[in-house]
N, C-alpha and C positions, 0 to 999 in steps of 0.2 A: 495712784497710791497702791502699794502692794500690801494687803492685809494678810497676815498669816496667824494661824492659831499657835499658841505657845507649844513648844515641844512637850510631848507627854510620854507616857509609858510605852505606847505602841512604837513610836519613833525610836525610843531607847532600845527596845528589844530587837528592832530591825536594823539598828545601826544607822539610822537616818539622822544626819546633822546638817546644819546650814552649809557646811563645807562640802557635803556629799549628799545632796538631795536626790530623790529618785528621779529617773528620767524615763520617758516613754521608750518601750522596747527593752528596758533593762529591768527584769524582775528583781525584786529586793527580798532577801531573806536574811535573818539574823542567825548566825551559827555560833554556838557556845559550847565549850567543853563543860562537862559536869563531873564532879567528884562528890560522892555521897558516902557518908559513914552511916551504918545501920547498927543500932543497939537494941537488943531485946533485953530490957532491964529485968524482966521476970526470970528469964532463963540464963542471963549473964552471957549471952552470945553476941559476937560482933561480926559484921559483914561489911562489904563495900559494893558500890556500884560505880563504874566509870563508863563514860560514853560521851554522847553529843546530844544537845538540844537544838532543834531547828524551829525558829519562829518564821512563818510565812504568811503573807496576806491571804485571806480567804475570799476576797472579791466583794465582801459585804461590809468593809470597814473594820472587821475583826482580824484575828490571827488564828492560824492553826499552830498547835504546839505538838511537836513530835520528838520523842526521846528514844534513843536506842543505845545499847551498850552491853556491858557484861556485869552480871551480879555474881558475887562470891559470898556464900552463906553456909554456915555449918548445917549439915543435914540432920542434926539431932532434932531439929524442929520439923523436918520433912517426914512424910509417912514412913520412909525406910528407916529413919532413926539409927543409922549404922555408925554415926560418928564421923563419917567422911565429910568432905566439903563439896557442896554443889557449886559448880562454876558453869555458867551458861548465859545465853542471850536473854535480854529483857527489853521490852518496848512498852511505851504508853503514848496515848494521844489524848489531847484536850482541845477545846475551843476557847478562845478568849474573845469576849464581846465588849465593845465600848460602853462606857457608863456616862453619867452626866458631867464627869470631870475628866480632863485628859490624863491625870496622874493615876488613874485606876482602870482596871479591866476586870470584868466578871469572868471567872474561869468555870467552864462547863465540862462535864464528862463528854466523851465523843458522841454519845447519843442525845446530847442536849440537856441532860439533867443538871441542875445547879450544883456547883461544888463550893467555891469560895470566891472572895474578892482579892485580887492581887494589886498591891500598891506599895510604894516606898515612902509615901508621905507619913509623917509622924502620927497623925490622927487616924490613919487607915492602914497601917502596915501590919496589923494583926487581925486575924479572922479565925473562925472556927467552922467545923463541919461535923454534924452528928451522923454517924454511921452506926446505927443501932446494933449493939448497945454501947459502943465506944465513942469518945469525943476526940476529934482531931483538931489541934490548935496550931496555927501557922503564924510565923513572924518572918517578914521580909526585911532585908537590909541592903541598901545600895552602897557599895564601897568605892564607887568611882565610875568613870565612863565605860570601863571594860570588865567590871566584876560586880556580882551581887550574890547574896546567899539567902537561903530560907531554911527554917527549922520547923519540922513537924514534931509536936509532942503529942503522942497518942496514948490516952489512958482510958481504962474501963475494965470491965470484968473479963474481956477476951484478950485485950492487948495492952502492953506497957512498953511502948517503943519510943525511941528518940532517933529521928532521921534528919541528918544535917547535910545540906547540899550547898556546894560552892560552884558557881558558874562563871566562866571567864570567856570573854569574847574571843573568837578565833580570828586570825588574820584573814583578810579578804572576805568580810562579812556578806557582801553582795553575792548571791548564789542563784542558781536556777530556782524557779518558783516551786518546784517539787521538793526543794530543800536538799537534794542529793548531789547537785552539781557544785563545782567550785568556781571561784572567780578567775577568769583568764588572766 
């Protein structure tokens, strides 16, 4: 008898399905395009981020999350404050760790500090993170097999932001373990 755990968040992010299970010698990585709108409600400024998110196994049952792309943001909020628009590269890295349920993973900063829980289940799709003195609230929504979104609502004395991200699975989701290769 072949017992398998129910598909969970990890498999979804990697693009593992019963029709395309991982095989020895073929590293699995989930590649997603990301489009993010950035709104600083206090300043009334809008920006964008476009790029790619790569989820890759970390060898310990979890995932590495790597995001890279281009941010466009009015420099009125930057030290120069010259009214021009900043356009440049941006990256971030997180770790995702399994939890006691397959439909959730704990997201950690790259140095291992706790960040929040990621889940699409109705009872766990919202979480928060306190970053003194501001509160970050996140909501995840799965829109189907190839798209999900999340919204960060950041409020406090220093920040008043709304960050909305939409991720869409890229064709050929199996990639090199380092996340930078493409499916042959």
